[in-house]
C-alpha positions as CSV (number, residue, x, y, z in Angstrom):
1,M,-30.7,-15.8,-1.8
2,N,-29.4,-13.0,-0.4
3,A,-28.3,-12.9,2.9
4,E,-26.5,-10.0,4.6
5,I,-23.9,-10.9,7.1
6,P,-24.1,-9.0,10.5
7,K,-21.8,-6.6,11.1
8,D,-20.2,-7.5,14.5
9,R,-19.2,-10.9,12.7
10,E,-16.7,-9.1,11.0
11,F,-14.6,-8.6,14.3
12,K,-15.1,-12.1,15.2
13,G,-12.8,-13.3,12.0
14,Y,-15.7,-13.5,9.0
15,A,-14.9,-11.9,5.8
16,R,-17.5,-9.6,4.5
17,E,-16.0,-10.8,1.0
18,P,-14.1,-13.4,0.0
19,I,-10.2,-13.5,0.7
20,Y,-8.5,-15.5,-1.7
21,L,-4.6,-16.2,-1.3
22,G,-2.8,-18.2,-4.2
23,A,0.2,-20.8,-3.7
24,G,1.6,-22.8,-6.6
25,D,-1.5,-24.4,-8.4
26,V,-4.2,-23.9,-5.8
27,V,-5.9,-21.0,-4.8
28,F,-7.0,-20.9,-0.8
29,D,-9.8,-19.2,0.3
30,V,-8.9,-17.6,3.5
31,S,-12.1,-16.1,4.2
32,F,-13.6,-18.0,7.0
33,G,-11.3,-16.9,10.2
34,G,-8.8,-15.5,8.1
35,V,-9.5,-11.9,8.4
36,P,-7.3,-11.3,11.5
37,M,-4.5,-12.5,9.6
38,Y,-5.3,-11.4,5.8
39,G,-8.0,-8.9,6.4
40,K,-6.9,-5.0,5.9
41,D,-4.8,-4.9,9.1
42,G,-3.8,-8.4,9.2
43,P,-0.1,-9.3,9.4
44,Y,-0.4,-11.5,6.0
45,N,-2.9,-8.8,4.1
46,K,-0.4,-8.0,1.1
47,F,-0.4,-12.1,0.1
48,A,-4.5,-11.6,-0.1
49,G,-5.6,-11.2,-3.4
50,K,-2.1,-12.8,-4.7
51,D,-0.2,-15.2,-5.9
52,A,2.1,-15.7,-3.1
53,S,4.0,-18.8,-4.3
54,R,7.2,-17.2,-4.0
55,A,6.7,-15.3,-0.9
56,L,5.6,-17.8,1.0
57,A,8.5,-20.4,-0.5
58,L,11.0,-17.9,0.7
59,M,9.3,-16.8,3.8
60,S,9.6,-13.5,2.6
61,F,7.4,-10.1,3.0
62,D,10.0,-8.1,0.7
63,P,7.9,-6.3,-1.7
64,K,10.1,-7.9,-4.4
65,D,9.1,-10.9,-3.8
66,V,5.8,-11.0,-2.8
67,E,4.9,-8.9,-6.0
68,N,7.2,-11.2,-8.3
69,T,5.2,-14.8,-9.0
70,D,8.1,-16.4,-11.1
71,T,9.3,-19.2,-8.9
72,S,11.7,-20.7,-11.5
73,D,14.7,-19.6,-10.1
74,L,14.0,-21.6,-6.5
75,E,15.6,-24.7,-5.4
76,E,13.4,-27.7,-5.0
77,K,13.4,-27.7,-0.9
78,Q,11.8,-23.9,-1.2
79,L,9.0,-24.8,-3.1
80,K,8.1,-27.9,-0.7
């Protein structure tokens, strides 16, 4: 099946391509309704397409946390 997404749907929060976000051992599809948050101009765009476990655990937008996937040095309460 080859269906096209109408151009106006992009502005209603629909993604033209899947937007994925990794956290822990789970990959979330945040495409449906997630464009305003995770799309090109969204405030959480820096997490899209990445394992954002560390940044989310620390509630951090710092590039050193966004790009670092290692959570081994975090406390248990930060990982919940």
